C-alpha positions, -999 to 999 in steps of 0.1 A, spaced: 49 -527 766 54 -520 728 63 -485 717 36 -463 700 41 -466 662 35 -428 657 62 -420 683 86 -443 666 83 -425 633 80 -391 651 47 -381 635 13 -370 649 -18 -393 648 -34 -371 621 -3 -372 599 -10 -378 562 1 -408 542 28 -388 525 41 -375 559 43 -410 573 62 -423 542 86 -394 544 92 -399 581 99 -437 576 123 -430 547 142 -406 570 144 -432 597 154 -460 573 182 -439 558 195 -428 592 196 -463 608 203 -484 578 228 -512 586 252 -502 558 256 -468 575 259 -483 610 278 -515 606 279 -536 638 256 -512 657 228 -533 672 209 -503 685 207 -488 650 196 -522 635 169 -524 662 156 -489 653 157 -498 616 135 -528 623 111 -509 646 106 -481 621 99 -506 594 74 -524 616 57 -491 624 55 -482 587 41 -516 578 11 -507 599 7 -470 595 15 -470 558 -15 -493 552 -48 -475 554 -68 -505 567 -41 -516 592 -37 -480 604 -75 -478 611 -74 -510 632 -43 -497 650 -60 -464 658 -90 -483 672 -74 -513 690 -37 -504 694 -11 -532 693 -38 -557 705 -52 -556 669 -21 -575 657 -10 -595 688 3 -629 679 -7 -622 643 -3 -587 629 26 -565 620 53 -590 615 40 -616 639 48 -596 669 84 -610 667 101 -580 652 111 -573 616 130 -596 593 155 -579 571 143 -598 541 108 -586 547 119 -550 550 139 -550 518 114 -570 498 84 -550 509 97 -515 513 127 -513 489 111 -485 469 112 -463 500 150 -459 498 151 -447 462 188 -452 457 197 -432 487 229 -452 491 243 -446 457 229 -477 440 230 -505 464 226 -520 499 252 -547 505 237 -569 531 207 -588 544 196 -601 510 180 -569 501 184 -573 464 196 -537 458 225 -532 434 234 -569 431 224 -584 464 203 -615 462 166 -611 468 148 -639 486 114 -648 473 85 -651 496 58 -678 494 22 -671 488 -2 -664 517 -30 -687 527 -64 -676 540 -88 -694 563 -119 -684 583 -123 -694 620 -158 -693 636 -158 -684 673 -186 -684 698 -191 -655 722 -175 -673 751 -143 -679 731 -142 -642 720 -148 -630 755 -120 -649 771 -96 -656 743 -87 -691 732 -63 -713 712 -75 -731 681 -58 -759 663 -66 -758 626 -56 -783 599 -41 -764 569 -30 -777 536 1 -758 525 29 -762 499 62 -773 514 96 -780 498 97 -816 487 124 -838 503 152 -844 477 146 -812 458 179 -794 449 184 -760 433 211 -743 412 220 -707 405 199 -691 379 219 -685 348 197 -656 336 204 -633 367 235 -652 380 218 -657 414 210 -620 420 173 -624 415 173 -593 394 178 -583 357 194 -550 350 186 -530 319 202 -499 305 183 -476 282 192 -444 264 168 -415 271 167 -378 264 182 -373 299 210 -398 293 216 -435 301 192 -448 327 196 -481 346 166 -501 359 164 -534 378 134 -558 378 128 -593 393 142 -620 371 113 -638 353 132 -670 350 136 -677 387 109 -654 400 134 -632 419 148 -661 440 181 -664 422 177 -702 420 161 -726 396 152 -763 400 181 -787 396 165 -820 406 130 -827 421 113 -859 432 83 -874 415 51 -857 426 66 -823 432 54 -793 412 75 -771 389 89 -752 419 98 -784 438 69 -781 462 44 -807 474 10 -802 492 11 -812 529 -15 -810 557 -3 -795 589 -20 -787 622 -14 -750 631 -20 -736 665 -36 -701 665 -38 -680 696 -70 -658 695 -67 -628 718 -98 -619 739 -120 -592 724 -116 -599 687 -145 -588 664 -162 -602 634 -143 -595 602 -110 -589 620 -80 -606 604 -51 -621 623 -18 -633 608 3 -663 617 37 -657 602 55 -684 582 25 -707 580 16 -700 543 31 -717 513 69 -723 512 89 -704 486 113 -723 464 150 -725 473 159 -705 504 129 -683 502 107 -670 530 74 -689 537 42 -670 532 18 -662 560 -15 -677 572 -42 -650 573 -71 -659 597 -104 -641 593 -126 -640 624 -163 -650 622 -184 -644 652 -213 -669 659 -246 -655 670 -254 -662 707 -289 -675 715 -296 -649 743 -267 -624 744 -262 -595 721 -228 -578 717 -222 -541 715 -185 -534 715 -172 -547 748 -207 -547 764 -233 -574 763 -271 -571 764 -296 -596 778 -335 -593 776 -351 -606 808 -389 -611 807 -408 -614 840 -445 -616 849 -467 -590 865 -466 -610 897 -428 -612 897 -425 -575 891 -448 -567 919 -435 -592 945 -399 -594 934 -380 -626 924 -346 -640 915 -337 -652 880 -309 -672 864 -294 -656 833 -267 -664 808 -232 -648 808 -200 -656 789 -186 -673 820 -217 -694 828 -251 -688 844 -255 -664 873 -286 -657 895 -297 -621 900 -322 -605 923 -352 -585 910 -365 -561 936 -402 -559 943 -420 -531 923 -394 -532 895 -406 -512 864 -405 -525 829 -375 -510 810 -353 -511 841 -317 -518 832 -295 -538 856 -257 -534 850 -235 -564 859 -200 -548 859 -172 -568 844 -195 -595 829 -189 -584 793 -162 -588 768 -125 -584 775 -111 -553 758 -88 -561 730 -67 -530 741 -63 -546 776 -85 -520 793 -105 -545 814 -139 -559 806 -172 -545 795 -205 -549 813 -236 -571 810 -267 -549 807 -299 -568 817 -331 -552 803 -361 -560 825 -393 -564 805 -426 -570 823 -446 -594 801 -483 -584 796 -505 -615 790 -524 -613 757 -555 -633 769 -571 -633 804 -596 -656 821 -628 -641 834 -615 -643 869 -583 -625 859 -603 -598 841 -624 -592 871 -593 -587 893 -578 -561 870 -611 -543 866 -613 -540 903 -578 -528 905 -581 -503 876 -592 -474 900 -570 -485 929 -545 -458 938 -517 -483 942 -521 -493 905 -519 -457 892 -487 -446 875 -467 -425 900 -431 -423 888 -406 -409 913 -376 -387 905 -354 -417 907 -373 -434 880 -355 -424 848 -372 -417 815 -366 -439 784 -341 -413 770 -322 -411 802 -319 -449 802 -306 -449 767 -281 -422 776 -269 -442 806 -266 -473 785 -242 -457 761 -222 -437 786 
């Protein structure tokens, strides 16, 4: 089971953005590989803290994590569930360190103080439509994606502007003295390499468009609007860069008879006067197929039957929701003369007079039970 991101950074769940950033910087400086050469445990903590900050340092991702936990990113979020990549850490969070190591990090392609920065390819975005059955049980989708990949035969050479570092250093004189700043090289885009040779049909970066079938694992319990991430399935970066990611937006299709409410489902069941008085059995839809339920004689309109475990699997792994069947006794809008005569005769019959028992809950009690 994955560790809690708040515990990794040592902050409370109501910590401010500034407190989270400060805690991550403290962890990053403590466990940085340059301070702990050859220490695999320190490197592991360095990666964990970066993964935690990647989520908690982003307001939208933090909100999803607070609601769904790690399941919100399983197989997709954070850094693909496979741990942090050093290039990702340094390229995305380099500003966190603020020169705390005297001007440079030597390893892992961080691009600090002369190390080469590896460029990252652009992300791709697609939308995947899922029916309620697929959402309830989880599924795997194979999607055709057009992405840019490095063309066969493309070669690169060291960028002469930045000498392969991916950065250009500038020194300016200020009132406080000489200040040195570094920015990504505009000639190579920060990759440290430029095109040497490329085949016909490749673009200026040596990339060509290619269609690829990507397998996407959809965890049970996803919601409409939720975004998953498939690492490394976006566009390639030129040279030895890191591929971008494929961002998958979830779209929930409307079900013809079931309504979703969180992990619970609702079903409106209509029965006749006769069925309500005599009792019956009815076949209804669920996300695992049809089931037959028994309706007791004398059932009242508004009765809610709860089928436990017949709802949506929780994305947090806390079991399944329920299916709530709302019984509605259908009142005919037109009656024959014979039918009218019958109801007129029964109008004064004691057995047809409302006589609710204590066990017959009011409308407000039913609503309270439904949301409890």
